[in-house]
C-alpha positions, 0 to 999 in steps of 0.5 A: 161169456154165457151172460153175453149170449143171454144165458144168465143161468149157465153163467151162474152155474159156471160160477158155482162150479168154479167156486166148488172146484176152487175148494179142491184145486186152484182156480184163478180169482182173475177168472172168477172176476171175469165171470162176475163181470159177465153177469154184471156184478161189478162190485164182486168182480172188483173184489175178486180182482183184489184177490187175484192181486194177492195170487199174482197171476200173469194175466193181471198186467192186462187188466187195463186193456182187457175188454171184459173189464171195460165196465169196471174202469169207472170204479174207484177201487179198480183204479186203485188196484191198477195203481197198486199194481203199477199200471197206468190207468187211463 
């Protein structure tokens, strides 16, 4: 991720590009949530994961083991979403 490599501006541009693209074609909310995690906006990341829940992407079943979501694990909304999906939260 650009933020992890120290390039926050590139990460912000990528996010803007993805949102712009989403107006023309489908862009997974799961992917956008990963970008928000990368720029350390955890609340926005959880919001986009909740949107992803509505989309039902296959990747969502891995959210409890996805290392990029490690910073979200202590978020109560993340735990609630995990339970709603039927994933065991640890």
